[in-house]
N, C-alpha and C positions, 0 to 999 in steps of 0.2 A: 689569108693562110697563118696558121699559128705553130709554133715549135713547143715542146716538151722543155721547161726553163732549165731543166739538170743538162741538156743535150745544147740548149743553145747558149747557155755559160759557156760550155767549153769549145764550142765553136765559135763564139766571140772572142774568147781568150787567143787562140790558135791566129784566126784572123788579124786582131789586132798585133799580134807578134809578127804575122807575116807582111802586113800592109801598112801599118802605121807605127813604123818603129821611132819615129822622131816624136811621139805622144807617149808611147808605150813601151818602157823599158824592156829589153829583153830579158834582164833577170829577174823579174817578177815572177814567182812562180805562181802554180793555181791557187794554192791557198790563200796567198797575200791577194791575190785578183778578187777575190772571193769576199774577202775581208772589206774591199775597197770599191765595189760594184758601183755604189752610185758617184765616184768621184771620176768617172772617165765619159761623162758627158751623154750625148745624144744618141751616141752610138748603142749604148747600153739600156736606154730606156725600156721600160716596162711594155709587152706588147699591147698591153690595155690602154696605153697611151694614146695609140692610134684608132681605137674602137670607140672612145668615149663620144656619146651622143650619138652612135651608129646602130640601125637594126641590121639584123643578119637573117637571111634564110638559110644560109650554110657557110660553114666556117671548115675550109681544108685545113688538114693537118700534114705537118712537114713530113713526119714519119709514114703518110699515106700519098707523097707529093706527085707522084707519077698517077696513080688512080684519082684523087681528087682533082687534080689540072685538068685531067679529062672531062670529069664531070662538068666542071665550069665551063670548059670550052665547047661541050655539048650543049649544054645550058644557055648560052648565050648565041649560038650557032654561029660560033667562029673557030673551027678545028685549025690548032698549029702546034707546032713542035715545044716542047719544053727544052729551052736552054739553059745548061747550068753554069753559073758565073759564081767566082769566089769560092771555089772550092777548097778546103784545107784537107791535109791529111793527119789524121791523127787515131790512136786507138778508139774504141766505143768511148761513149762518154762516161759511162759508169768505172771505168778504170782509172780516172783521175781524181775519186772523191775519197775523203776520208769523213769521219764523223764532223769534224767543225766546218767544213766547206759544204757539206749536205746541209747543216744548219744555217748558214751564210746566205746560199741560194734559195732554201725553202723561206727565208726571213724576208728576204730583199723582192722575192718575185711571187709572194703570197697573193698579190690581186691577179696576177696571171693564172697560177695555180687554180683559184677559185673560179675566175671567170670562163677559162677554157676547159675547165673539167678534168686539169690533170691531177694526180695524187701526188701528196709530197713524201708519200710511202712507197717509191718507187723500190718494186720488188728487187730489182738490181742492185739496190743500195741498202737495204734492211740490215744485211750483215754489218752494217758499219753503224748502226743505231741502238 
């Protein structure tokens, strides 16, 4: 499964603030976080880090999680319930961006945008560019 890099960055920001306070200072703003994405270790690796050298016949998308999870469980013949963990509460991801943070995330996650077919020109963020 993959996730829109813009959405993923916001989710990681709030997850780190909630669960990794010893490594991630609470006073770091989202824009500061996007300036230093590469400094936070393995948690913030590109999604393509996990796909290198693998072939896929299907890649589920987080934005279609329920539907795509059902496709996978049907395909492997093992229906099961989807259990959500580590959810964070926040506004929709586009509410946290400014022009600079869009550029920072687009640059850092370039390979993810390309490999998974996401557009860097997210229509929800175009007003910032």
